[in-house]
C-alpha atoms as a printed R data frame, in Angstrom:
    type eleno elety resid chain resno       x       y      z
1   ATOM     1    CA   MET     A     1 -34.474 -72.336 45.562
2   ATOM     2    CA   ASN     A     2 -35.760 -72.957 42.057
3   ATOM     3    CA   VAL     A     3 -36.172 -69.801 39.982
4   ATOM     4    CA   SER     A     4 -39.038 -71.347 38.040
5   ATOM     5    CA   ASN     A     5 -41.170 -71.250 41.190
6   ATOM     6    CA   LEU     A     6 -41.052 -67.434 41.254
7   ATOM     7    CA   ILE     A     7 -44.163 -66.790 39.190
8   ATOM     8    CA   PRO     A     8 -45.350 -63.161 39.025
9   ATOM     9    CA   THR     A     9 -48.829 -62.604 40.320
10  ATOM    10    CA   ASP     A    10 -51.282 -59.722 40.253
11  ATOM    11    CA   ASP     A    11 -52.902 -60.648 43.547
12  ATOM    12    CA   LEU     A    12 -52.536 -57.662 45.938
13  ATOM    13    CA   THR     A    13 -55.000 -58.923 48.539
14  ATOM    14    CA   GLY     A    14 -54.253 -57.434 51.935
15  ATOM    15    CA   CYS     A    15 -52.157 -54.539 50.601
16  ATOM    16    CA   PRO     A    16 -53.131 -51.386 52.577
17  ATOM    17    CA   PHE     A    17 -52.302 -49.111 49.622
18  ATOM    18    CA   PRO     A    18 -53.915 -49.488 46.182
19  ATOM    19    CA   PHE     A    19 -50.638 -49.291 44.240
20  ATOM    20    CA   PHE     A    20 -51.098 -49.054 40.460
21  ATOM    21    CA   GLY     A    21 -54.763 -49.677 40.974
22  ATOM    22    CA   SER     A    22 -56.130 -46.164 41.109
23  ATOM    23    CA   PRO     A    23 -59.811 -45.657 40.271
24  ATOM    24    CA   VAL     A    24 -58.746 -42.974 37.791
25  ATOM    25    CA   GLN     A    25 -58.300 -45.134 34.697
26  ATOM    26    CA   GLN     A    26 -59.376 -42.606 32.082
27  ATOM    27    CA   PRO     A    27 -57.304 -39.432 31.503
28  ATOM    28    CA   LYS     A    28 -58.470 -36.749 33.875
29  ATOM    29    CA   LYS     A    29 -57.578 -33.084 34.352
30  ATOM    30    CA   VAL     A    30 -56.169 -32.294 37.804
31  ATOM    31    CA   LYS     A    31 -54.486 -29.488 39.713
32  ATOM    32    CA   ILE     A    32 -51.000 -30.422 40.910
33  ATOM    33    CA   TYR     A    33 -48.990 -28.869 43.729
34  ATOM    34    CA   ASN     A    34 -45.967 -29.993 45.745
35  ATOM    35    CA   ASP     A    35 -46.177 -30.406 49.515
36  ATOM    36    CA   GLY     A    36 -42.404 -30.595 49.909
37  ATOM    37    CA   GLY     A    37 -42.039 -34.321 49.409
38  ATOM    38    CA   HIS     A    38 -44.477 -35.435 46.714
39  ATOM    39    CA   PHE     A    39 -46.652 -34.110 43.916
40  ATOM    40    CA   ILE     A    40 -50.290 -34.013 44.999
41  ATOM    41    CA   ALA     A    41 -53.130 -33.952 42.470
42  ATOM    42    CA   ILE     A    42 -56.671 -32.718 43.055
43  ATOM    43    CA   PRO     A    43 -59.387 -33.406 40.453
44  ATOM    44    CA   VAL     A    44 -60.705 -30.319 38.691
45  ATOM    45    CA   MET     A    45 -64.455 -30.016 38.947
46  ATOM    46    CA   ARG     A    46 -66.089 -29.379 35.597
47  ATOM    47    CA   ARG     A    47 -68.181 -26.236 35.418
48  ATOM    48    CA   TYR     A    48 -71.192 -26.421 33.183
49  ATOM    49    CA   THR     A    49 -71.955 -23.123 31.472
50  ATOM    50    CA   ARG     A    50 -74.887 -24.399 29.425
51  ATOM    51    CA   LYS     A    51 -78.200 -23.137 30.702
52  ATOM    52    CA   PRO     A    52 -80.964 -25.631 31.531
53  ATOM    53    CA   LYS     A    53 -83.591 -25.996 28.839
54  ATOM    54    CA   ASP     A    54 -86.546 -25.738 31.215
55  ATOM    55    CA   LEU     A    55 -85.868 -22.126 32.202
56  ATOM    56    CA   PRO     A    56 -88.572 -19.632 31.193
57  ATOM    57    CA   PRO     A    57 -87.665 -16.961 28.635
58  ATOM    58    CA   PHE     A    58 -86.029 -13.823 29.958
59  ATOM    59    CA   HIS     A    59 -88.479 -11.093 30.894
60  ATOM    60    CA   SER     A    60 -87.409  -7.548 31.766
61  ATOM    61    CA   LYS     A    61 -89.294  -5.408 34.276
62  ATOM    62    CA   MET     A    62 -89.168  -2.476 31.869
63  ATOM    63    CA   ASP     A    63 -91.573  -4.340 29.590
64  ATOM    64    CA   ASP     A    64 -94.325  -3.928 32.188
65  ATOM    65    CA   TYR     A    65 -94.022  -0.123 32.262
66  ATOM    66    CA   THR     A    66 -95.734   2.317 29.968
67  ATOM    67    CA   ASN     A    67 -93.888   4.960 27.988
68  ATOM    68    CA   GLU     A    68 -94.743   7.663 30.544
69  ATOM    69    CA   GLN     A    69 -93.424   5.542 33.414
70  ATOM    70    CA   ARG     A    70 -90.208   4.877 31.501
71  ATOM    71    CA   GLU     A    71 -89.662   8.610 30.996
72  ATOM    72    CA   ILE     A    72 -90.145   9.220 34.735
73  ATOM    73    CA   ILE     A    73 -87.578   6.524 35.579
74  ATOM    74    CA   LEU     A    74 -85.145   7.994 33.064
75  ATOM    75    CA   ARG     A    75 -85.495  11.491 34.585
76  ATOM    76    CA   ARG     A    76 -84.834  10.074 38.062
77  ATOM    77    CA   VAL     A    77 -81.724   8.261 36.868
78  ATOM    78    CA   MET     A    78 -80.376  11.410 35.202
79  ATOM    79    CA   ARG     A    79 -81.107  13.445 38.338
80  ATOM    80    CA   ASP     A    80 -79.178  11.001 40.525
81  ATOM    81    CA   LYS     A    81 -76.336  11.038 38.014
82  ATOM    82    CA   ARG     A    82 -76.113  14.827 38.194
83  ATOM    83    CA   LYS     A    83 -75.938  14.606 41.989
84  ATOM    84    CA   ARG     A    84 -72.858  12.418 41.714
85  ATOM    85    CA   VAL     A    85 -71.022  15.120 39.742
86  ATOM    86    CA   ASN     A    86 -69.237  18.054 41.415
87  ATOM    87    CA   GLU     A    87 -69.576  21.686 40.397
88  ATOM    88    CA   ASN     A    88 -66.416  21.364 38.283
89  ATOM    89    CA   GLY     A    89 -67.930  18.497 36.329
90  ATOM    90    CA   GLU     A    90 -65.825  15.830 38.094
91  ATOM    91    CA   LYS     A    91 -67.299  12.660 39.534
92  ATOM    92    CA   LYS     A    92 -67.520  12.400 43.287
93  ATOM    93    CA   ASP     A    93 -65.709   9.680 45.156
94  ATOM    94    CA   LYS     A    94 -68.228   6.865 45.428
95  ATOM    95    CA   ASN     A    95 -66.257   5.142 48.180
96  ATOM    96    CA   ALA     A    96 -66.262   8.312 50.266
97  ATOM    97    CA   VAL     A    97 -70.072   8.322 50.198
98  ATOM    98    CA   ASP     A    98 -70.288   4.661 51.111
99  ATOM    99    CA   LYS     A    99 -67.838   4.940 54.022
100 ATOM   100    CA   ILE     A   100 -69.662   7.713 55.884
101 ATOM   101    CA   ASP     A   101 -71.680   5.415 58.122
102 ATOM   102    CA   LEU     A   102 -69.780   3.009 60.350
103 ATOM   103    CA   SER     A   103 -72.605   1.276 62.156
104 ATOM   104    CA   ARG     A   104 -75.879   2.870 63.140
105 ATOM   105    CA   ASP     A   105 -76.476   0.213 65.754
106 ATOM   106    CA   ASN     A   106 -73.309   0.538 67.836
107 ATOM   107    CA   GLY     A   107 -73.349   4.329 68.164
108 ATOM   108    CA   ALA     A   108 -69.835   4.908 66.807
109 ATOM   109    CA   HIS     A   109 -69.461   8.272 65.064
110 ATOM   110    CA   CYS     A   110 -66.641   7.528 62.629
111 ATOM   111    CA   SER     A   111 -66.103   6.045 59.205
112 ATOM   112    CA   ARG     A   112 -65.660   2.336 58.746
113 ATOM   113    CA   SER     A   113 -62.281   2.796 57.143
114 ATOM   114    CA   ALA     A   114 -61.058   4.769 60.172
115 ATOM   115    CA   LEU     A   115 -62.001   1.938 62.542
116 ATOM   116    CA   ASP     A   116 -60.352  -0.645 60.302
117 ATOM   117    CA   ILE     A   117 -57.165   1.428 60.161
118 ATOM   118    CA   LEU     A   118 -57.189   1.757 63.942
119 ATOM   119    CA   PHE     A   119 -57.677  -1.987 64.368
120 ATOM   120    CA   ASP     A   120 -54.836  -2.766 61.930
121 ATOM   121    CA   SER     A   121 -52.419  -0.473 63.764
122 ATOM   122    CA   LEU     A   122 -53.315  -1.975 67.151
123 ATOM   123    CA   TYR     A   123 -53.154  -5.519 65.767
124 ATOM   124    CA   PHE     A   124 -49.697  -5.036 64.248
125 ATOM   125    CA   SER     A   125 -48.462  -3.380 67.443
126 ATOM   126    CA   ALA     A   126 -49.664  -6.340 69.499
127 ATOM   127    CA   PHE     A   127 -48.251  -8.716 66.876
128 ATOM   128    CA   LYS     A   128 -44.774  -7.188 67.102
129 ATOM   129    CA   GLN     A   129 -44.897  -7.296 70.901
130 ATOM   130    CA   GLY     A   130 -45.560 -11.031 70.770
131 ATOM   131    CA   LEU     A   131 -49.089 -10.911 72.201
132 ATOM   132    CA   LYS     A   132 -51.202 -13.935 71.294
133 ATOM   133    CA   ASP     A   133 -54.573 -15.214 72.461
134 ATOM   134    CA   ASN     A   134 -55.005 -18.650 73.994
135 ATOM   135    CA   LYS     A   135 -57.796 -20.527 75.726
136 ATOM   136    CA   LEU     A   136 -57.251 -18.978 79.166
137 ATOM   137    CA   ASP     A   137 -55.797 -15.518 78.547
138 ATOM   138    CA   LYS     A   138 -56.365 -13.155 75.639
139 ATOM   139    CA   PRO     A   139 -53.699 -10.442 75.856
140 ATOM   140    CA   MET     A   140 -54.050  -9.440 72.186
141 ATOM   141    CA   THR     A   141 -57.802  -8.931 72.476
142 ATOM   142    CA   ASP     A   142 -57.381  -6.918 75.680
143 ATOM   143    CA   PHE     A   143 -54.725  -4.718 74.077
144 ATOM   144    CA   ILE     A   144 -56.879  -3.986 71.017
145 ATOM   145    CA   ARG     A   145 -60.027  -3.405 73.110
146 ATOM   146    CA   ALA     A   146 -58.248  -0.897 75.333
147 ATOM   147    CA   GLY     A   147 -56.961   1.007 72.301
148 ATOM   148    CA   ILE     A   148 -60.351   1.190 70.580
149 ATOM   149    CA   LEU     A   149 -62.239   2.215 73.737
150 ATOM   150    CA   LYS     A   150 -60.008   5.281 74.089
151 ATOM   151    CA   LEU     A   151 -61.514   6.730 70.907
152 ATOM   152    CA   TYR     A   152 -64.908   4.985 70.818
153 ATOM   153    CA   PRO     A   153 -66.062   4.380 74.424
154 ATOM   154    CA   ASP     A   154 -69.736   3.910 73.447
155 ATOM   155    CA   MET     A   155 -69.203   1.219 70.827
156 ATOM   156    CA   ASP     A   156 -71.400  -1.856 71.244
157 ATOM   157    CA   GLY     A   157 -70.504  -5.333 70.037
158 ATOM   158    CA   LEU     A   158 -66.801  -4.586 70.305
159 ATOM   159    CA   ASP     A   159 -65.770  -8.077 71.460
160 ATOM   160    CA   GLU     A   160 -67.487  -9.756 68.503
161 ATOM   161    CA   TYR     A   161 -65.910  -7.265 66.113
162 ATOM   162    CA   ILE     A   162 -62.390  -7.854 67.494
163 ATOM   163    CA   SER     A   163 -62.812 -11.634 67.548
164 ATOM   164    CA   ASP     A   164 -63.989 -11.715 63.947
165 ATOM   165    CA   LYS     A   165 -61.178  -9.453 62.739
166 ATOM   166    CA   ILE     A   166 -58.482 -11.464 64.554
167 ATOM   167    CA   LYS     A   167 -59.789 -14.699 63.016
168 ATOM   168    CA   ARG     A   168 -59.609 -13.120 59.586
169 ATOM   169    CA   LYS     A   169 -56.057 -11.905 60.152
170 ATOM   170    CA   LEU     A   170 -54.869 -15.318 61.319
171 ATOM   171    CA   ASN     A   171 -56.649 -17.047 58.452
172 ATOM   172    CA   ASN     A   172 -55.025 -14.690 55.931
173 ATOM   173    CA   LEU     A   173 -51.606 -15.327 57.483
174 ATOM   174    CA   LEU     A   174 -52.175 -19.087 57.244
175 ATOM   175    CA   HIS     A   175 -53.053 -18.863 53.562
176 ATOM   176    CA   ARG     A   176 -50.067 -16.601 52.844
177 ATOM   177    CA   LYS     A   177 -47.705 -19.145 54.366
178 ATOM   178    CA   LYS     A   178 -49.340 -22.037 52.519
179 ATOM   179    CA   ARG     A   179 -49.087 -20.183 49.211
180 ATOM   180    CA   PHE     A   180 -45.418 -19.366 49.863
181 ATOM   181    CA   ARG     A   181 -44.570 -22.996 50.678
182 ATOM   182    CA   ARG     A   182 -46.308 -24.320 47.577
183 ATOM   183    CA   LYS     A   183 -44.545 -21.806 45.328
184 ATOM   184    CA   ALA     A   184 -41.198 -22.637 46.906
185 ATOM   185    CA   ASN     A   185 -41.690 -26.420 46.614
186 ATOM   186    CA   LEU     A   186 -43.091 -26.483 43.082
187 ATOM   187    CA   ASN     A   187 -40.438 -24.290 41.438
188 ATOM   188    CA   ASN     A   188 -36.690 -24.768 41.060
189 ATOM   189    CA   TRP     A   189 -34.317 -22.447 42.921
190 ATOM   190    CA   ASN     A   190 -30.547 -22.362 42.753
191 ATOM   191    CA   TYR     A   191 -29.631 -19.489 45.126
192 ATOM   192    CA   PHE     A   192 -30.607 -18.348 48.590
193 ATOM   193    CA   VAL     A   193 -29.674 -14.656 48.689
194 ATOM   194    CA   THR     A   194 -29.280 -11.956 51.309
195 ATOM   195    CA   PHE     A   195 -28.958  -8.270 50.360
196 ATOM   196    CA   THR     A   196 -27.982  -5.605 52.906
197 ATOM   197    CA   TYR     A   197 -27.791  -1.964 51.860
198 ATOM   198    CA   ASP     A   198 -24.763   0.286 52.254
199 ATOM   199    CA   ASP     A   199 -25.244   3.659 53.979
200 ATOM   200    CA   THR     A   200 -23.028   5.384 51.420
201 ATOM   201    CA   LYS     A   201 -25.197   4.159 48.516
202 ATOM   202    CA   HIS     A   202 -28.785   4.042 49.764
203 ATOM   203    CA   THR     A   203 -31.191   4.780 52.536
204 ATOM   204    CA   ALA     A   204 -33.663   2.178 53.741
205 ATOM   205    CA   GLU     A   205 -36.400   3.561 51.472
206 ATOM   206    CA   THR     A   206 -34.288   3.860 48.327
207 ATOM   207    CA   PHE     A   207 -32.720   0.444 48.931
208 ATOM   208    CA   LYS     A   208 -36.112  -1.234 49.033
209 ATOM   209    CA   LYS     A   209 -37.370   0.600 45.959
210 ATOM   210    CA   LYS     A   210 -34.225   0.184 43.838
211 ATOM   211    CA   LEU     A   211 -33.732  -3.490 44.692
212 ATOM   212    CA   ARG     A   212 -37.288  -4.426 43.770
213 ATOM   213    CA   LYS     A   213 -36.933  -2.528 40.493
214 ATOM   214    CA   CYS     A   214 -33.608  -4.225 39.762
215 ATOM   215    CA   LEU     A   215 -34.982  -7.716 40.397
216 ATOM   216    CA   SER     A   216 -38.019  -6.920 38.263
217 ATOM   217    CA   ASN     A   217 -35.787  -5.846 35.374
218 ATOM   218    CA   LEU     A   218 -33.671  -8.983 35.708
219 ATOM   219    CA   HIS     A   219 -36.830 -11.073 35.596
220 ATOM   220    CA   THR     A   220 -37.977  -9.364 32.384
221 ATOM   221    CA   ARG     A   221 -34.624  -9.241 30.588
222 ATOM   222    CA   ARG     A   222 -32.738 -12.308 31.816
223 ATOM   223    CA   GLY     A   223 -35.452 -14.669 33.012
224 ATOM   224    CA   TRP     A   224 -34.685 -14.471 36.741
225 ATOM   225    CA   ARG     A   225 -37.311 -15.550 39.239
226 ATOM   226    CA   TYR     A   226 -37.388 -14.492 42.857
227 ATOM   227    CA   MET     A   227 -39.504 -14.622 45.980
228 ATOM   228    CA   GLY     A   228 -38.536 -13.196 49.345
229 ATOM   229    CA   VAL     A   229 -39.203 -10.679 52.074
230 ATOM   230    CA   PHE     A   230 -37.652  -7.501 53.462
231 ATOM   231    CA   GLU     A   231 -36.970  -7.405 57.191
232 ATOM   232    CA   GLN     A   232 -35.109  -5.348 59.756
233 ATOM   233    CA   ALA     A   233 -32.381  -6.909 61.856
234 ATOM   234    CA   PRO     A   234 -33.516  -7.222 65.503
235 ATOM   235    CA   ASP     A   235 -30.182  -5.960 66.887
236 ATOM   236    CA   THR     A   236 -29.113  -3.211 64.476
237 ATOM   237    CA   GLY     A   237 -32.438  -2.444 62.814
238 ATOM   238    CA   ARG     A   238 -30.771  -2.480 59.374
239 ATOM   239    CA   LEU     A   239 -33.063  -3.386 56.496
240 ATOM   240    CA   HIS     A   240 -32.093  -6.383 54.377
241 ATOM   241    CA   PHE     A   241 -33.708  -8.836 51.981
242 ATOM   242    CA   HIS     A   242 -33.882 -12.654 52.201
243 ATOM   243    CA   GLY     A   243 -35.111 -14.601 49.220
244 ATOM   244    CA   LEU     A   244 -34.929 -17.513 46.818
245 ATOM   245    CA   ILE     A   245 -33.704 -16.830 43.277
246 ATOM   246    CA   TYR     A   246 -33.638 -18.886 40.102
247 ATOM   247    CA   VAL     A   247 -30.960 -17.768 37.620
248 ATOM   248    CA   PRO     A   248 -30.985 -19.482 34.188
249 ATOM   249    CA   VAL     A   249 -27.736 -20.859 32.831
250 ATOM   250    CA   GLY     A   250 -25.559 -18.082 31.433
251 ATOM   251    CA   GLU     A   251 -27.783 -15.264 32.785
252 ATOM   252    CA   MET     A   252 -25.851 -14.420 35.960
253 ATOM   253    CA   LEU     A   253 -25.052 -10.709 36.223
254 ATOM   254    CA   GLY     A   254 -21.663  -9.868 37.701
255 ATOM   255    CA   VAL     A   255 -19.069 -12.242 39.142
256 ATOM   256    CA   VAL     A   256 -19.650 -14.325 42.280
257 ATOM   257    CA   THR     A   257 -16.492 -14.617 44.411
258 ATOM   258    CA   GLU     A   258 -15.853 -16.153 47.800
259 ATOM   259    CA   MET     A   259 -15.275 -13.598 50.576
260 ATOM   260    CA   GLN     A   260 -14.297 -13.920 54.233
261 ATOM   261    CA   ASP     A   261 -15.099 -11.373 56.921
262 ATOM   262    CA   TYR     A   262 -15.827 -11.125 60.632
263 ATOM   263    CA   SER     A   263 -19.411 -11.515 61.820
264 ATOM   264    CA   THR     A   264 -20.238  -9.409 64.863
265 ATOM   265    CA   ALA     A   265 -23.486 -11.326 65.435
266 ATOM   266    CA   GLN     A   266 -21.799 -14.752 65.489
267 ATOM   267    CA   GLY     A   267 -18.470 -13.527 66.872
268 ATOM   268    CA   LYS     A   268 -16.350 -15.433 64.359
269 ATOM   269    CA   MET     A   269 -15.074 -15.415 60.780
270 ATOM   270    CA   GLN     A   270 -17.566 -16.425 58.123
271 ATOM   271    CA   THR     A   271 -17.436 -17.241 54.429
272 ATOM   272    CA   ARG     A   272 -19.910 -15.889 51.907
273 ATOM   273    CA   ASN     A   273 -20.281 -15.671 48.123
274 ATOM   274    CA   GLU     A   274 -20.568 -12.051 47.027
275 ATOM   275    CA   ASN     A   275 -21.851 -10.838 43.666
276 ATOM   276    CA   SER     A   276 -19.850  -7.933 42.247
277 ATOM   277    CA   PHE     A   277 -22.829  -6.271 40.539
278 ATOM   278    CA   PHE     A   278 -24.988  -6.138 43.670
279 ATOM   279    CA   ALA     A   279 -22.011  -5.229 45.850
280 ATOM   280    CA   GLU     A   280 -21.307  -2.206 43.668
281 ATOM   281    CA   ASN     A   281 -24.897  -1.005 43.402
282 ATOM   282    CA   PHE     A   282 -26.400  -1.991 46.757
283 ATOM   283    CA   GLY     A   283 -23.818  -3.232 49.230
284 ATOM   284    CA   ARG     A   284 -23.140  -6.430 51.115
285 ATOM   285    CA   ASN     A   285 -24.752  -9.578 49.666
286 ATOM   286    CA   ASP     A   286 -24.507 -13.354 49.821
287 ATOM   287    CA   PHE     A   287 -25.370 -15.830 47.042
288 ATOM   288    CA   CYS     A   288 -25.607 -19.265 48.651
289 ATOM   289    CA   GLU     A   289 -26.272 -22.181 46.292
290 ATOM   290    CA   VAL     A   290 -29.139 -24.461 47.244
291 ATOM   291    CA   SER     A   291 -29.980 -27.953 46.029
292 ATOM   292    CA   LYS     A   292 -33.231 -29.873 45.715
293 ATOM   293    CA   SER     A   293 -32.473 -31.824 48.891
294 ATOM   294    CA   GLU     A   294 -32.059 -28.582 50.844
295 ATOM   295    CA   MET     A   295 -35.367 -27.291 49.503
296 ATOM   296    CA   LYS     A   296 -37.107 -30.535 50.512
297 ATOM   297    CA   ASN     A   297 -35.629 -30.120 53.968
298 ATOM   298    CA   GLY     A   298 -37.575 -26.863 54.251
299 ATOM   299    CA   LYS     A   299 -35.099 -24.875 56.361
300 ATOM   300    CA   ARG     A   300 -34.656 -22.156 53.751
301 ATOM   301    CA   THR     A   301 -38.389 -21.726 53.337
302 ATOM   302    CA   GLU     A   302 -39.132 -21.682 57.051
303 ATOM   303    CA   TYR     A   303 -36.328 -19.169 57.626
304 ATOM   304    CA   ILE     A   304 -38.121 -16.690 55.350
305 ATOM   305    CA   LEU     A   305 -41.552 -17.517 56.766
306 ATOM   306    CA   LYS     A   306 -40.238 -16.719 60.239
307 ATOM   307    CA   TYR     A   307 -40.260 -13.019 59.392
308 ATOM   308    CA   ILE     A   308 -43.776 -13.216 58.030
309 ATOM   309    CA   GLY     A   309 -45.005 -14.692 61.300
310 ATOM   310    CA   LYS     A   310 -43.115 -12.260 63.542
311 ATOM   311    CA   THR     A   311 -43.295  -8.891 61.783
312 ATOM   312    CA   ASN     A   312 -46.061  -9.599 59.202
313 ATOM   313    CA   GLU     A   313 -43.830  -8.517 56.335
314 ATOM   314    CA   ARG     A   314 -45.100  -8.488 52.771
315 ATOM   315    CA   ILE     A   315 -43.727 -11.121 50.374
316 ATOM   316    CA   CYS     A   316 -42.238 -10.034 47.052
317 ATOM   317    CA   TYR     A   317 -42.926 -12.343 44.091
318 ATOM   318    CA   SER     A   318 -41.864 -12.149 40.486
319 ATOM   319    CA   ARG     A   319 -44.366 -12.912 37.758
320 ATOM   320    CA   GLY     A   320 -44.683 -16.433 36.445
321 ATOM   321    CA   ILE     A   321 -44.252 -18.390 39.699
322 ATOM   322    CA   PRO     A   322 -47.202 -20.802 39.743
323 ATOM   323    CA   THR     A   323 -48.616 -22.161 42.967
324 ATOM   324    CA   GLU     A   324 -50.151 -25.117 41.141
325 ATOM   325    CA   ILE     A   325 -50.410 -26.357 37.577
326 ATOM   326    CA   CYS     A   326 -53.100 -28.126 35.575
327 ATOM   327    CA   LYS     A   327 -52.262 -31.385 33.807
328 ATOM   328    CA   VAL     A   328 -53.998 -34.441 32.389
329 ATOM   329    CA   ILE     A   329 -53.078 -37.722 34.115
330 ATOM   330    CA   ASP     A   330 -54.232 -41.315 34.026
331 ATOM   331    CA   GLY     A   331 -54.173 -44.251 36.438
332 ATOM   332    CA   ASP     A   332 -50.560 -45.166 35.667
333 ATOM   333    CA   ASP     A   333 -49.323 -41.813 37.001
334 ATOM   334    CA   ILE     A   334 -50.817 -42.319 40.472
335 ATOM   335    CA   ILE     A   335 -49.146 -44.044 43.412
336 ATOM   336    CA   THR     A   336 -52.084 -44.080 45.792
337 ATOM   337    CA   GLU     A   337 -55.209 -42.199 46.775
338 ATOM   338    CA   MET     A   338 -55.992 -40.362 49.984
339 ATOM   339    CA   HIS     A   339 -58.911 -38.392 51.404
340 ATOM   340    CA   ASP     A   340 -58.241 -35.011 53.034
341 ATOM   341    CA   PHE     A   341 -61.562 -33.136 52.868
342 ATOM   342    CA   VAL     A   342 -61.392 -33.886 49.138
343 ATOM   343    CA   THR     A   343 -60.015 -36.799 47.125
344 ATOM   344    CA   LYS     A   344 -56.281 -36.391 46.420
345 ATOM   345    CA   TYR     A   345 -53.772 -38.480 44.508
346 ATOM   346    CA   ILE     A   346 -50.049 -38.913 45.206
347 ATOM   347    CA   LEU     A   347 -48.129 -38.907 41.917
348 ATOM   348    CA   PHE     A   348 -44.765 -40.220 40.839
349 ATOM   349    CA   ASP     A   349 -41.906 -37.724 40.821
350 ATOM   350    CA   ASP     A   350 -41.304 -37.983 37.063
351 ATOM   351    CA   ILE     A   351 -44.848 -37.018 36.114
352 ATOM   352    CA   VAL     A   352 -44.173 -33.267 36.301
353 ATOM   353    CA   ASP     A   353 -41.351 -31.907 34.153
354 ATOM   354    CA   TRP     A   354 -39.835 -28.587 35.211
355 ATOM   355    CA   GLU     A   355 -39.114 -27.172 31.752
356 ATOM   356    CA   ARG     A   356 -42.326 -28.262 30.053
357 ATOM   357    CA   ASP     A   357 -44.942 -28.076 32.815
358 ATOM   358    CA   ILE     A   358 -43.694 -25.347 35.163
359 ATOM   359    CA   MET     A   359 -41.079 -23.134 33.530
360 ATOM   360    CA   ARG     A   360 -43.242 -22.471 30.467
361 ATOM   361    CA   TYR     A   361 -46.566 -22.750 32.258
362 ATOM   362    CA   ARG     A   362 -49.043 -20.078 31.127
363 ATOM   363    CA   PHE     A   363 -52.749 -19.721 31.842
364 ATOM   364    CA   ASN     A   364 -53.456 -23.374 32.623
365 ATOM   365    CA   LYS     A   365 -52.337 -24.411 29.126
366 ATOM   366    CA   GLN     A   366 -49.948 -27.252 28.453
367 ATOM   367    CA   MET     A   367 -47.370 -27.065 25.658
368 ATOM   368    CA   SER     A   368 -48.399 -28.601 22.366
369 ATOM   369    CA   ILE     A   369 -46.235 -30.372 19.805
370 ATOM   370    CA   THR     A   370 -45.982 -27.127 17.841
371 ATOM   371    CA   ASP     A   371 -44.708 -25.282 20.905
372 ATOM   372    CA   LEU     A   372 -42.078 -27.953 21.543
373 ATOM   373    CA   LEU     A   373 -40.862 -27.875 17.938
374 ATOM   374    CA   CYS     A   374 -40.857 -24.100 17.502
375 ATOM   375    CA   ASN     A   375 -39.731 -23.162 21.037
376 ATOM   376    CA   SER     A   376 -37.281 -25.712 22.349
377 ATOM   377    CA   PRO     A   377 -37.151 -25.826 26.199
378 ATOM   378    CA   LEU     A   378 -34.442 -23.760 27.789
379 ATOM   379    CA   SER     A   379 -31.877 -25.436 30.022
380 ATOM   380    CA   ALA     A   380 -32.900 -25.207 33.659
């Protein structure tokens, strides 16, 4: 075959994907997140703060009142203000006044906050028992209805109230998981850690409080980043912490050594990497190194999310872990375009730099040339 016959051509007729031919030719500001495999960009809608010119001039209602009417309104306002003050001169709790009436239509004689607290306790109890609603049976709804009717038998519209609250709970759980996945995929992590407290050093309450304070101090002083969840072991009930941690180079506290011990849960010998600092102050721990390929696999992330879905545990985040970043891109940065409720763009992997765009990301502001010259990027 003659090499001279291989003439490059720009004809991409019939190609199902518009490679290098994105409609975004001019630089455009987008929000970028990582779905686990690629960087996805969403155009940022511009918000116009300038007022239209055809609006009439502002006119206050007080301009229509006479001086006598203004004095009457002022006396009424001062009278209502005095009613909101106790005998000792302290302000009354405004929320306590607003929460007196639950619903005048359903006949329930309790505060709204009391009903919400009751629903939350019944929902979490049903959640831990594994009760879920489906198309045919609704065991969770039946469990919550039976619990509420014991205290409020005359409540009307109970089924609509329970259905609406369950939808909100499930929607909040969905958004919590999505936010956790995007934070885990966008940021760099080098350790998957497990901390278990020692009975001779802490109780369950002090372990949770001291560990969160310790990780917060390490974030402030040494630049650590962490995200994880506390959970109780199903067999022993012992509280421990699973999380992802980013430790900058040279900022590791203590010495990590390889240890071998017997696992009663697995029934065999296991190897773990124990940190001397956390072993001395908290107890048993494991620092397992993770790579980018393991994070793309998603097993570490889903292992932590399992406890959120089962026991509805609260996630602990350190400050400075963005879910998405803002950046200016052009058509050469885009692989292809897709439509998923909104227009999205799939970007090349080298468009987002960890040190410049994510590690130093603050308040939707990219680093300038002055920032790069004065503050050289730290090694990731």
